[in-house]
N, C-alpha and C positions, 0 to 999 in steps of 0.2 A: 619460743616453743615451736617445734616442727614435728609433724607427723607425716610421713611419706609412705604411700603404698604404690609400688611399682609392679606392673604386670609384665610377664614374659609369656609369649605365645606357647612355649613348650613346657612351662612350669607354672607352679602356683605363684601368687604374688609375693613380693618382698615387703617387709614392714620395717620401717626405721623411725625411731623416736629419739629426738635430740632435745635436751632440756626437760620440759614436763609435757607429757602427752597421754592421751587416752585413745584406745582403739577397741573395736569389737573383736571377738574371737573369730576363729576360722582356720582354714588350711593355708599355710604359708610355705614358701621355700626357705628364705632366710629372715630372721628377726634380729635386729640390732638395736640395743638400748644404750644410749649415752645420756645419763641423767636419771629421771624418774618416769617410769612408764606403768600405766594401768591397762590391763586387758580384761574386758568383760566377756566371759564365755569361754568355752573349751578351746584349746589351741593345739594344733598339730603342725609341726614344722620340721624341716631337715636340720637346720642349724640355728642355734641361739647364742649370741654374744651379748654380754651385758656388763657395762661399767656403770655402777650406780645401783638403782633399786627397781625391781620389777615385781608387781603384784598381779597375779592371775586369779580372777574370780571364776574358777572352774578347774578343769583338769588340764594337764600339760603333757603332751606327748612329743618327744623330740629325738632327733638322731644324735646330735652332739651338742654339748653345752660347754662354753667357756665363759666364766663369769667371775667378776670381782665386785663384791658388794653384797646385796641382799636380794634373795628371791623368796617370795611368799606365794604358795599355791594352796588354794582352798579345797581343791579336790585331789585326785591321785596324780602322781608324776611318774613317767616312764621314759627311758632313753637308752641308747646304745652306749654312749660314752659321756660321762658327766665330770667336769672339772670346775670346782668352785672354791673360791677363797672369800670368806666372809660369813654370812648368815644364811641358813636355809631352813625354811619352815614349810612342811608339807602335811596337810590334814587328811589325806586319803591314801597314804601308803606310797612307798617308793620302790620302783623296779628299775634295775639298771644292769646291763651286761658288765660294764666296767665303770667304777666311780672312784674319784679322789676328791673328798670333801674336807676342806680345812676351815675351822672356825667353830661357830656355835650351830649345832644341828639339832632340830627337833622334828621327829617323824611320828605322826599319829597314824597307826595302822601297820607299822613294821616295814622291813626292808627285805627284798628278794633280789638276788643277782648272782653273778659269776665271781668277779674280782672286786671286792668292796674295800676301800681304804677310808677310814675315818680318823681325822687328825684334829683333836681339840676336845670340846665338850659336846657329848651326844646324849640325847634323851629320846627313848623309844617307848611307845605304849604297846607295841605288838612284838611279834617275833622277828628275828633276823636270820635269814636262810641264804647261804652263799656257798660257793665252792671254796673261796678263800676270803677270810676276813682279817684285815689288819687294822688295829686300833692303837693310836698313840694319843693318850689323853685320859679322859674319864668317861664312863658310860653309866647311865641309869636306865635300866630296861625292865619293863614289867612282864616281858615274855621270855622266850627261850632263844639262845644263840645256838645256831646249828650250822656248822661249816666243816668241810673236809679238813681244812687247815685254819686254826684259830691262833692268831698272834696278837697278844694284848700287852702293850708296854704302858704302864699306868703313870700318869702324872698326878692323880688325885684319887679320891674314894670312888669306887665303882660298885654297882650292884645289879644283879640279874637273877631271874628265877632258876634257870638251868643252862648249862653249857654242854653241848654234845658235839663231838667231832672225831676226826681221825687223829690228827696231831694237834695238841693243845698246849700252848705255852703262855703262861701268865706271870708277869713279874713287874716290879717298878721299872720305869725307864731309867737307864744308868745315869742320866744327867739331871734328874728331877731336883736334887738338893741344891743345885747351883742356879736354878732358874727361879728368880724371886716371884714371878707371876704365879707359878704353880704351888708355891709354899702355902698360899692362902687356901688352896684346895684341900689341905690336910695331907697326912701321910698316905701315900698310895696303897690301896688295898682293894681286893675283890671280895665280895660277899655273894654266895650262891647257895641254893639248897642242894643241888646235885651237879656234879661234874663227871662226865662219862666220855671216854675216848680210848683209842688204841695206845697212843703214846702221850703221856701227860707230864708236864713239867710246871710246877707251881711254886710261887713265892708270894708272901704277904696275902694269903688267901684264907678266908674263913668259909667252910662248907660243912654241911651235915654228912654227905656221903660223896666219896670219890671212887669211881669204878674205872678200871682200865687194864690194859695188858702190861705195859711197861710204865710204872708210876714212880715219880720222884717228887717227894714233898720237901720243899726247901724252907729256908729260914722265914720266920714270920707267919707261918701257916698254923691254923688251928682247925683240925678235922676230927669229927666224931668217929667216922668209920671209913677205912680204906679197904676196898676189895680189889685184888689184882690176880692176874692169871700167869704172868711170866716173871717180871722183875719188880723189886720194890726197894726204894732207897728213902731214908728219912734223915734230914739234917738234924744235928743236935739241938738246934734252936727252933725246931718245929714241935708242935704238940699234936699228937694223934691218940685218940681214945683207944682205938682197936684197929689192927690191920690183919686181914685174912687172905691167905692164898686159896681162893675159891676153887681153883682147878684141882688142887690136892684134896680139898675137903669133899669135892664131889666124887673123887675117886675112892 
């Protein structure tokens, strides 16, 4: 076990944990974890690299993260650029300018950011707000997904309350049938109460209401009501209770 704190006259201290170690929170320049690390208290650092497991009993504010393994944060987490492969659990919400998260992701309190990429299994208890959201996998969300660009390629069953955006594309991932791991997740499908956007392309989606300008309802969809203002297309293998051109109706 080794815990090292190195001071630099011009910067905050560096923290390095090799093996198993525990440290108090604070302001750091660089944090490096190789093994298992526990930090008690809020953490603010410029860079965090982790190979193994890191548990933070508090909030985590960081410039950049590069991690392989597991990160657990009991408070909020915020950063400029986050790259993680493994497991991420945050109990106070996640804010990131850019994030690429691969694996099992659980966020209590929702996600806000610019460019968010989620690859794997994602569980949210709050809203997700971003300029661009890319998801490959499955998502269970109790809130609203709101992004200028939403791209969801499903490997399993997904559910959310509402999806709002500029361009929205939801469909099974082209390779899901050939990946044995994801077959246990069931047939890919999205369930939502309302989907609303400018350009909407849907497959394997069940929704009560879909509203948009240019709307395409693809195979495997079951929609009660579609309201569109510009263009509408329905695949023969889709079920739509009613579709209305609301622009013409208002005229």
